[in-house]
Every structure is written in C-alpha cells, then in structure tokens.
PAZAPA-4460 file (N, C-alpha, C; in steps of 0.05 Angstrom, whole numbers, plus 32768, in hexadecimal, padded with zeros to 4 digits):
% residues 231
    n_x    n_y    n_z   ca_x   ca_y   ca_z    c_x    c_y    c_z   seq   type   mol
   8011   7FE8   8000   8000   8000   8000   8012   8019   8000     1      M     A
   8009   802D   7FF2   8017   8046   7FF0   800A   805B   8002     2      D     A
   8018   8062   8018   800D   8074   802C   8016   8091   8028     3      F     A
   8021   8097   8010   802D   80B1   800B   801A   80C8   8010     4      T     A
   8001   80C5   8007   7FEE   80DB   8009   7FE4   80E1   8025     5      R     A
   7FEA   80CF   8038   7FE2   80D5   8054   7FFA   80D7   8066     6      Q     A
   8012   80D5   805B   802B   80D4   806C   8030   80EF   807A     7      S     A
   8026   8105   806F   8029   811F   807C   8019   8120   8096     8      S     A
   8004   8110   8097   7FF3   8110   80AF   7FFD   80FB   80C3     9      L     A
   8004   80E3   80B8   800E   80CE   80C9   8020   80BB   80B9    10      M     A
   8038   80B6   80C3   804A   80A3   80B7   8049   808A   80C9    11      D     A
   803A   8076   80BF   8036   805E   80CF   804F   8050   80D6    12      G     A
   8064   8053   80C6   807E   8046   80CD   808B   8051   80E6    13      T     A
   8082   806A   80ED   808D   8077   8105   807A   8076   811D    14      K     A
   8064   8067   811A   8052   8064   8131   805C   804D   8141    15      F     A
   8067   8053   8159   8076   803F   8168   8065   802C   8178    16      D     A
   804C   8032   817C   803C   8022   818F   802F   800A   8182    17      H     A
   8030   7FF2   818E   801F   7FDC   8185   8002   7FE4   8189    18      P     A
   7FF0   7FD7   817A   7FD4   7FDD   817B   7FC4   7FC3   8180    19      I     A
   7FB3   7FC3   8194   7FA2   7FAC   819B   7F85   7FB4   8197    20      H     A
   7F76   7FA3   818A   7F59   7FA8   8186   7F4A   7F91   8193    21      I     A
   7F3E   7F96   81AA   7F30   7F80   81B9   7F13   7F81   81B1    22      I     A
   7F0A   7F6D   81A2   7EEF   7F6C   8198   7EEE   7F76   817B    23      G     A
   7EEB   7F63   8168   7EE9   7F6C   814C   7ECE   7F66   8141    24      V     A
   7EB9   7F6F   8150   7E9E   7F6E   8146   7E97   7F86   8136    25      G     A
   7E82   7F95   813E   7E79   7FAC   812E   7E8F   7FC1   812C    26      A     A
   7E93   7FD1   8141   7EA6   7FE6   813F   7EC3   7FDB   813D    27      T     A
   7EC9   7FC6   814C   7EE4   7FBC   814C   7EEE   7FB2   8131    28      G     A
   7EDC   7FA6   8121   7EE5   7F9C   8107   7EED   7FB3   80F5    29      S     A
   7EDD   7FC9   80F5   7EE3   7FE0   80E5   7EFC   7FEE   80F0    30      Y     A
   7EFF   7FEF   810A   7F17   7FFA   8116   7F30   7FEB   810C    31      I     A
   7F2E   7FD1   810B   7F45   7FC1   8103   7F4E   7FC8   80E6    32      A     A
   7F3A   7FC9   80D4   7F41   7FCF   80B8   7F4B   7FEB   80B5    33      L     A
   7F3E   7FFF   80C2   7F47   801B   80C0   7F62   801F   80CD    34      L     A
   7F68   8010   80E2   7F83   8012   80EE   7F98   8008   80DB    35      T     A
   7F93   7FF2   80CD   7FA6   7FE8   80BA   7FA9   7FFC   80A2    36      A     A
   7F93   8008   8099   7F94   801B   8083   7FA2   8035   808C    37      K     A
   7F9F   803D   80A5   7FAA   8056   80AF   7FC8   8053   80B4    38      T     A
   7FD0   803D   80C0   7FEC   803A   80C9   7FFD   8028   80B8    39      T     A
   7FF0   8014   80AB   8000   8000   809D   8010   7FEF   80AF    40      G     A
   800A   7FF0   80C9   801B   7FE3   80DD   8017   7FC5   80DE    41      S     A
   802C   7FB7   80E3   802A   7F9A   80E7   8028   7F93   8104    42      S     A
   8027   7FA8   8115   8026   7FA4   8132   8009   7FA7   813C    43      K     A
   7FF7   7F9B   812E   7FDA   7F9B   8135   7FD2   7F80   813E    44      I     A
   7FC5   7F7E   8156   7FBB   7F65   8160   7F9D   7F67   8164    45      T     A
   7F8E   7F54   8159   7F71   7F54   815D   7F69   7F3D   816F    46      I     A
   7F55   7F43   8181   7F4D   7F30   8195   7F2F   7F2B   8192    47      W     A
   7F27   7F11   8191   7F0B   7F0A   8192   7F09   7EEC   8194    48      D     A
   7EF3   7EE1   819E   7EF0   7EC4   819F   7ED5   7EBC   8194    49      F     A
   7EC7   7ECF   8186   7EAD   7ECA   817C   7EAE   7EC3   815E    50      D     A
   7E98   7EB9   8153   7E97   7EB3   8137   7E84   7EC6   8128    51      K     A
   7E87   7EC8   810E   7E76   7ED9   80FE   7E5C   7ECC   80F9    52      V     A
   7E46   7EDA   80FE   7E2B   7ED0   80F9   7E1D   7EE3   80E5    53      E     A
   7E07   7ED9   80DA   7DF9   7EE8   80C5   7DF0   7F04   80CE    54      G     A
   7DE7   7F06   80E8   7DDD   7F20   80F1   7DF4   7F34   80F5    55      H     A
   7E0D   7F2B   80F4   7E24   7F3D   80F6   7E29   7F4D   80DD    56      N     A
   7E20   7F43   80C6   7E29   7F4E   80AC   7E21   7F6B   80A7    57      L     A
   7E09   7F74   80AF   7E01   7F90   80A8   7E13   7FA5   80B5    58      P     A
   7E1E   7F9F   80CD   7E2E   7FB5   80DA   7E4A   7FAD   80E2    59      N     A
   7E54   7F97   80D6   7E6F   7F8F   80DB   7E7E   7F8D   80C0    60      Q     A
   7E98   7F88   80C1   7EA9   7F89   80AA   7EA4   7F71   8097    61      L     A
   7E96   7F5D   80A1   7E97   7F43   8094   7E81   7F3F   807F    62      Y     A
   7E85   7F2B   806D   7E72   7F25   8058   7E68   7F09   805C    63      G     A
   7E55   7F00   804B   7E49   7EE5   804D   7E5E   7ECF   804E    64      P     A
   7E74   7ED3   8040   7E89   7EBE   803E   7E97   7EBA   8059    65      E     A
   7E93   7ECC   806C   7EA0   7ECA   8086   7E8F   7EBC   809B    66      H     A
   7E75   7EB7   8095   7E64   7EAB   80A9   7E6F   7E91   80B3    67      I     A
   7E70   7E8D   80CD   7E7B   7E75   80D9   7E98   7E76   80DF    68      G     A
   7EA6   7E8A   80D4   7EC3   7E8D   80DA   7EC7   7E9B   80F5    69      M     A
   7EDE   7E96   8102   7EE6   7EA6   8119   7EE9   7EC3   8110    70      E     A
   7EDF   7ED5   8120   7EE1   7EF1   8118   7EFD   7EFA   8114    71      K     A
   7F10   7EF0   8124   7F2C   7EF8   8120   7F36   7EEF   8104    72      T     A
   7F2E   7ED6   80FC   7F37   7ECC   80E2   7F2A   7EDC   80CC    73      E     A
   7F10   7EE2   80CF   7F02   7EF1   80BA   7F0E   7F0D   80B8    74      A     A
   7F13   7F1A   80CF   7F1F   7F35   80CF   7F3B   7F35   80C3    75      C     A
   7F4B   7F21   80C9   7F66   7F1D   80BE   7F64   7F1D   80A0    76      F     A
   7F51   7F0C   8095   7F50   7F09   8078   7F48   7F22   806A    77      S     A
   7F35   7F31   8075   7F2C   7F4A   8069   7F43   7F5F   8069    78      V     A
   7F51   7F61   807F   7F67   7F74   8081   7F7D   7F6D   806E    79      I     A
   7F84   7F53   806D   7F9A   7F4A   805C   7F92   7F50   803F    80      K     A
   7F7A   7F4A   8037   7F71   7F4E   801B   7F72   7F6C   8014    81      E     A
   7F6A   7F7D   8026   7F67   7F9A   801F   7F81   7FAA   8023    82      Q     A
   7F92   7FA0   8035   7FAA   7FB1   803B   7FC4   7FA2   8039    83      T     A
   7FC4   7F88   8039   7FDD   7F78   8039   7FE8   7F75   8055    84      G     A
   7FDC   7F82   8069   7FE6   7F80   8085   7FDC   7F66   8091    85      V     A
   7FEE   7F58   809E   7FE7   7F40   80AC   7FE7   7F45   80CA    86      E     A
   7FCF   7F47   80D6   7FCC   7F4D   80F3   7FD1   7F33   8103    87      V     A
   7FD7   7F37   811C   7FD9   7F20   812F   7FBD   7F1A   8139    88      E     A
   7FB8   7F01   8140   7F9D   7EF9   8149   7F9F   7EEC   8165    89      M     A
   7F8D   7EF4   8177   7F8B   7EE8   8191   7F6E   7EE2   8197    90      E     A
   7F69   7ED1   81AB   7F4D   7ECA   81B2   7F43   7EDC   81C8    91      G     A
   7F37   7ED1   81DC   7F2B   7EE0   81F2   7F40   7EEE   8202    92      K     A
   7F3B   7F07   8209   7F4E   7F17   8219   7F49   7F11   8237    93      C     A
   7F59   7F00   8242   7F57   7EF7   825E   7F6A   7F08   826F    94      T     A
   7F68   7F05   828A   7F7A   7F14   829B   7F98   7F0E   8295    95      P     A
   7F9E   7EF7   828B   7FB9   7EF0   8284   7FC4   7F02   826E    96      D     A
   7FB3   7F0F   825F   7FBB   7F1F   8248   7FC8   7F39   8251    97      A     A
   7FC9   7F3F   826B   7FD6   7F58   8274   7FF2   7F5B   826A    98      V     A
   8000   7F45   8266   801C   7F46   825D   801E   7F49   823F    99      N     A
   8007   7F46   8231   8007   7F48   8214   7FFE   7F64   820A   100      Q     A
   7FEE   7F72   821A   7FE4   7F8B   8211   7FF9   7FA1   8215   101      L     A
   7FFC   7FB1   8200   800E   7FC8   8202   8006   7FDC   81EC   102      N     A
   8012   7FF3   81ED   800C   8007   81D9   7FF0   8012   81DB   103      G     A
   7FE1   8012   81C5   7FC6   801D   81C4   7FB2   8005   81C3   104      V     A
   7F9E   8006   81D5   7F8B   7FF1   81D6   7F6F   7FFC   81D0   105      V     A
   7F62   7FF1   81BB   7F47   7FF7   81B5   7F35   7FE3   81C4   106      F     A
   7F23   7FEC   81D5   7F12   7FDA   81E4   7EF6   7FDB   81D8   107      L     A
   7EEF   7FC6   81C9   7ED6   7FC6   81B9   7EC6   7FAC   81BD   108      A     A
   7EC6   7FA2   81D6   7EB6   7F8A   81DC   7E99   7F91   81E0   109      V     A
   7E88   7F7C   81E2   7E6B   7F81   81E1   7E5D   7F81   81FB   110      D     A
   7E6A   7F84   8212   7E5C   7F88   822B   7E6D   7F9A   823E   111      S     A
   7E5E   7FA8   824F   7E6C   7FB9   8262   7E7C   7FA9   8276   112      M     A
   7E70   7F93   827F   7E7E   7F82   8293   7E99   7F78   8288   113      E     A
   7E99   7F70   826E   7EB1   7F66   8262   7EC6   7F7C   8260   114      T     A
   7EBD   7F94   8259   7ECF   7FAB   8258   7EDD   7FB0   8273   115      R     A
   7ECC   7FAF   8288   7ED7   7FB5   82A3   7EEB   7F9F   82AB   116      K     A
   7EE5   7F86   82A4   7EF7   7F70   82AA   7F11   7F73   829C   117      E     A
   7F11   7F7A   8283   7F2A   7F7E   8274   7F39   7F96   827E   118      I     A
   7F2A   7FAB   8284   7F36   7FC4   828F   7F44   7FBE   82A9   119      W     A
   7F36   7FB1   82BC   7F41   7FAC   82D6   7F59   7F9A   82D5   120      D     A
   7F58   7F85   82C4   7F6D   7F71   82C5   7F84   7F76   82B2   121      N     A
   7F7F   7F85   829C   7F94   7F87   8287   7F9C   7FA3   827F   122      C     A
   7F8C   7FB7   8284   7F92   7FD2   827A   7F98   7FE6   8290   123      I     A
   7F87   7FE7   82A4   7F8A   7FFB   82B9   7FA6   7FFA   82C6   124      K     A
   7FB3   8011   82C6   7FCE   8014   82D2   7FE3   8001   82C5   125      L     A
   7FDE   7FF8   82AD   7FF1   7FE8   829E   8005   7FFB   8291   126      N     A
   801E   7FFC   829A   8031   8010   8290   8038   800C   8272   127      P     A
   8031   7FF5   8267   8037   7FF0   824B   8022   7FFB   8238   128      L     A
   800A   8002   8243   7FF4   800C   8233   7FF4   802B   8234   129      V     A
   7FF7   8038   821D   7FF8   8055   821D   7FDC   8062   821B   130      V     A
   7FC9   8054   820D   7FAE   805E   820B   7F9B   8047   8207   131      R     A
   7F83   804A   8213   7F6D   8038   820D   7F58   8049   81FF   132      M     A
   7F4E   8040   81E9   7F39   804D   81DA   7F20   803B   81DB   133      I     A
   7F0B   8045   81E8   7EF3   8035   81EC   7EDB   8044   81E2   134      E     A
   7EC9   8035   81D4   7EB2   8042   81C8   7E98   8033   81CF   135      M     A
   7E82   8042   81CF   7E68   8037   81D5   7E54   8042   81C0   136      R     A
   7E43   8030   81B6   7E31   8038   81A0   7E14   8032   81A6   137      L     A
   7E03   8044   819D   7DE7   803F   8199   7DE2   8040   817B   138      G     A
   7DC8   8040   8172   7DC4   803F   8155   7DCD   8059   8147   139      I     A
   7DCA   8070   8155   7DD3   8089   8148   7DE3   809A   815B   140      E     A
   7DED   808F   8171   7DFD   809E   8184   7E15   808D   818D   141      M     A
   7E29   809B   8196   7E41   808D   819F   7E52   809E   81B0   142      G     A
   7E65   8092   81BE   7E78   80A0   81CF   7E93   8092   81CC   143      V     A
   7EA8   80A2   81CA   7EC3   8097   81C9   7ED2   80A2   81E2   144      V     A
   7EDF   8090   81F1   7EEF   8097   8207   7F0D   8093   8200   145      H     A
   7F1E   80A6   8206   7F3A   80A4   8201   7F48   80A5   821C   146      I     A
   7F53   808F   8225   7F5B   808D   8241   7F79   8086   8244   147      V     A
   7F87   8095   8254   7FA2   808E   825D   7F9F   807D   8275   148      D     A
   7FA4   8063   8274   7F9F   8051   828A   7FB2   8055   82A2   149      P     A
   7FC6   8066   829E   7FD9   806B   82B4   7FD5   8087   82C0   150      N     A
   7FC0   8095   82B7   7FB9   80AF   82C2   7FA3   80AB   82D7   151      S     A
   7FA7   80B5   82EF   7F93   80B3   8304   7F79   80C0   82FC   152      V     A
   7F7B   80D7   82EF   7F63   80E6   82E6   7F53   80D5   82D2   153      E     A
   7F61   80CA   82BE   7F54   80BA   82AA   7F48   80A0   82B5   154      D     A
   7F57   8093   82C7   7F4C   807B   82D4   7F32   8081   82E2   155      V     A
   7F32   8096   82F3   7F1A   809D   8301   7F04   80A5   82EE   156      K     A
   7F0B   80B4   82D9   7EF7   80BE   82C6   7EEA   80A7   82B7   157      G     A
   7EF9   8094   82AD   7EED   807E   829E   7EDD   806C   82B0   158      W     A
   7EE7   8067   82C8   7ED8   8055   82DA   7EBE   8062   82E3   159      E     A
   7EBC   807C   82E4   7EA3   808A   82EA   7E90   8087   82D3   160      K     A
   7E9A   8084   82BA   7E89   8081   82A2   7E80   8065   829E   161      E     A
   7E8A   8052   82AD   7E82   8036   82AA   7E68   8031   82B9   162      W     A
   7E58   801E   82AE   7E40   8016   82BB   7E3B   7FF9   82B4   163      Y     A
   7E2D   7FE9   82C4   7E28   7FCD   82BE   7E15   7FCA   82A6   164      P     A
   7E16   7FB3   829A   7E05   7FAD   8283   7DE7   7FB1   828A   165      D     A
   7DE0   7FAB   82A3   7DC4   7FAD   82AB   7DB9   7FC9   82AA   166      S     A
   7DCB   7FDD   82AA   7DC3   7FF9   82A9   7DC5   8005   828E   167      E     A
   7DD0   7FF6   827B   7DD3   8000   8260   7DB8   8001   8252   168      A     A
   7DB5   8015   8241   7D9C   8017   8231   7D9D   8003   821B   169      E     A
   7D8C   7FEE   821C   7D8C   7FD9   8209   7D78   7FDF   81F3   170      Q     A
   7D82   7FE4   81DB   7D70   7FE8   81C4   7D65   7FCD   81BB   171      S     A
   7D4E   7FCC   81AD   7D44   7FB3   81A3   7D59   7FA6   8191   172      P     A
   7D59   7F8B   818F   7D6D   7F7E   8180   7D6D   7F85   8162   173      C     A
   7D56   7F8F   8158   7D55   7F98   813C   7D5D   7FB5   8139   174      T     A
   7D66   7FC2   814F   7D6B   7FDF   814E   7D84   7FE6   815E   175      N     A
   7D98   7FD6   815C   7DAF   7FDA   816D   7DC3   7FEE   8162   176      R     A
   7DCC   7FEA   8149   7DDE   7FFD   813D   7DDE   7FF9   811F   177      M     A
   7DE7   800E   8112   7DE7   800E   80F5   7E03   8013   80EB   178      I     A
   7E0A   800A   80D3   7E26   800B   80CA   7E30   8027   80C7   179      S     A
   7E1F   803B   80C1   7E29   8056   80BF   7E34   8060   80DA   180      T     A
   7E25   805A   80EF   7E2F   8062   810A   7E48   8053   8111   181      T     A
   7E48   8039   810B   7E60   8029   8112   7E78   8033   8103   182      V     A
   7E76   8038   80E9   7E8D   8041   80D9   7E97   805D   80E2   183      A     A
   7E84   806F   80E9   7E8B   8089   80F3   7E9B   8087   810D   184      T     A
   7E90   8078   8120   7E9D   8075   813A   7EB8   8068   8137   185      M     A
   7EBB   8054   8125   7ED4   8047   8121   7EE9   805B   8116   186      A     A
   7EE0   806B   8103   7EF2   807F   80F7   7EFC   8093   810C   187      G     A
   7EE9   809D   811C   7EF1   80B0   8131   7F04   80A3   8145   188      L     A
   7EFF   808A   814C   7F11   807C   815F   7F2D   8078   8154   189      S     A
   7F2F   806F   813A   7F49   806B   812E   7F58   8085   812A   190      V     A
   7F49   809B   8125   7F57   80B4   8121   7F67   80BC   813A   191      H     A
   7F60   80B1   8151   7F70   80B8   8169   7F8C   80AC   8168   192      H     A
   7F91   8099   8156   7FAC   8090   8152   7FBD   80A7   8146   193      L     A
   7FB1   80B7   8135   7FBF   80CE   812A   7FC3   80E2   813F   194      I     A
   7FAF   80E6   8151   7FB3   80F9   8167   7FC9   80F0   8179   195      N     A
   7FCB   80D6   817E   7FE1   80CC   818F   7FFC   80D0   8181   196      I     A
   7FFC   80CA   8167   8015   80CD   8157   801F   80E9   8157   197      Y     A
   800C   80FC   8156   8014   8119   8155   8015   8125   8171   198      K     A
   8011   8114   8186   8012   811D   81A2   8000   8135   81A7   199      D     A
   7FE7   8133   819D   7FD3   8148   81A1   7FC5   8144   81BC   200      R     A
   7FBE   815A   81C8   7FAE   815A   81E1   7F91   8158   81D8   201      E     A
   7F83   8144   81E1   7F67   8140   81D9   7F56   813A   81F1   202      I     A
   7F3D   8144   81F2   7F2B   813D   8208   7F26   811F   8208   203      P     A
   7F20   8114   8220   7F1D   80F7   8222   7F02   80EC   8219   204      P     A
   7EEE   80FD   8214   7ED4   80F3   820D   7EC9   8101   81F4   205      R     A
   7EC0   80F1   81E1   7EB4   80FC   81C9   7E98   80F0   81C6   206      L     A
   7E84   8102   81C6   7E68   80F9   81C3   7E5F   80FF   81A7   207      L     A
   7E52   80EC   819B   7E49   80EF   817F   7E2B   80E9   817D   208      V     A
   7E1D   80FB   8170   7E00   80F7   816A   7DFD   80F8   814C   209      D     A
   7DF9   80E1   813F   7DF8   80E0   8122   7DDE   80EC   8118   210      M     A
   7DC8   80EC   8128   7DAF   80F7   811F   7DB0   8115   811B   211      S     A
   7DC1   8122   812A   7DC4   813F   8127   7DE0   8147   811D   212      S     A
   7DF1   8134   8117   7E0C   8138   810E   7E1B   814A   8122   213      F     A
   7E17   8145   813C   7E26   8154   8150   7E3C   8144   815C   214      S     A
   7E53   8151   815F   7E6B   8144   816A   7E76   8157   8180   215      F     A
   7E77   814D   8198   7E80   815E   81AE   7E95   814F   81BF   216      E     A
   7EAA   815D   81C5   7EC0   8152   81D5   7EBE   815E   81F1   217      A     A
   7EC2   814C   8205   7EC0   8155   8221   7ED7   814A   8231   218      F     A
   7EDC   8157   8247   7EED   814C   825C   7EDD   8137   826C   219      E     A
   7EE9   812A   827E   7EDA   8116   828E   7EC3   8124   829D   220      W     A
   7EAB   8119   829B   7E93   8125   82A6   7E8B   8118   82C0   221      A     A
   7E7C   8127   82D0   7E71   811C   82E9   7E57   810D   82E5   222      K     A
   7E49   8115   82D0   7E2F   8108   82CB   7E33   80EC   82C0   223      E     A
   7E1D   80DD   82BF   7E1F   80C2   82B5   7E26   80C2   8298   224      E     A
   7E34   80AD   828F   7E3C   80AA   8273   7E24   80A4   8262   225      A     A
   7E27   80A7   8248   7E12   809F   8236   7E0C   8081   8239   226      L     A
   7DF3   807B   823F   7DEB   805F   8242   7DE0   8055   8228   227      A     A
   7DEF   8044   821B   7DE6   803A   8201   7DEF   801D   81FD   228      S     A
   7DE3   8010   81EA   7DEB   7FF4   81E5   7E08   7FF3   81DC   229      A     A
   7E17   7FE1   81E6   7E33   7FDF   81E0   7E38   7FD0   81C6   230      S     A
   7E50   7FD4   81BB   7E56   7FC7   81A1   7E59   7FA9   81A5   231      V     A
***
C-alpha cells in the first residue's frame, strides 16, 4: 500500500506503539480495518472468541462467506485482502493477558461487565498501556472515551462512567445499531491514533448524536454516562 498521500498527517512506520483491539464485532471490526489502513502497522493484535453469524452482517465488516468462521479469522482475512497487513490473532482476553497488552488498547467488547473485568485485570495501572480507547453505541448515538490508565484522574473519571449491564438502556434486538453509526464511531476512535502520534491534548469524552450531527467533546463529567446498548 502507498501511504504517501497521508504521510504528512501520520507516518505509520514511526508509530511506535503496538495496537490491541479487544472485540472485533460491530465497531471493533471496522476499527481493525481502519487501523491497518491508517497505520499499515504489523503490530496489530485482534482479540475475540466468537463466531460470525448472519445477524452480524448488516453492521459488521463481514460478508456471507464468513458465516461460521471465528471472528478473528474472518477479520484477519478481510484486512489481509484489503491492505496486505497480517494482524496477530488472540482469543478471549483473560486476566492472564495483562502481560500481553501494551501500547494502545481499543476496548470494544459487548458487555459492560466484561469491559470492567478486562479493565480491572489487564488495563488499569498497567504501565505498558499508554491509552485505552473505549466506545459505546446506540442506534444513532455514541460516546468515545480516551483514557490514560496510569492517570489517577482518568482512572476515576472512567470508573465513574461505568455502569452494570442491568442499568444500560437496552434497545430492541431489531433496533440496536446501524452501520452508519458504527462506521462513524470507528473512524472517530481510530483518528485518536493520529492524535496520539501528534501528541495532541484532547478531552477524554466525545459524545456523538447522529440524528442531529452534533459532536461534543467534554472533560470527565460528574453526571451519569450515556446509557446505551453496548457494541
């Protein structure tokens, strides 16, 4: 791939951090492809233990030919075909993975409890992780959190924004999320790799309302976080 036309914004060969994408379902699968297209990096690891099902196709990266495949394998094949990049593949992110996570971690699993478990065991105060990027989606709304897991302020801020799955707003199964919202949130999330590369100061919370095309960045808030169905 020829990255000449975007090299003035980001030279992927000079991006020093490994990249981990935990969960390659809706948002995570698009994040994986966009990360490869943005950086051209071979230091990308994707994590998932689920398989592709028919209902995944409208809002995930996969096509009918991937049904029944492990999501990591399907994601690997799409990225390899479109970019030539060969990502590393891992299964479930267990507490033992604390020694494997480093650099930038995208947290895109499909439940709040699982996010908290991975955060507590593998990311929080992990000196090898420079940023965690975590996103939550509804059908036309989303939020992106950009967290320094070694910053006391960020740790407290993100943990205040966490809530159990029982308190999340559950949309009907036919109305959970649409590909336009997924692709937009994935693009915004991956763009933070450029912000990290350029060492930009950015607020830790980005709220997006697709119905009104409003994008607002905030510092850590005291009020409750956006309660929406998770990716």
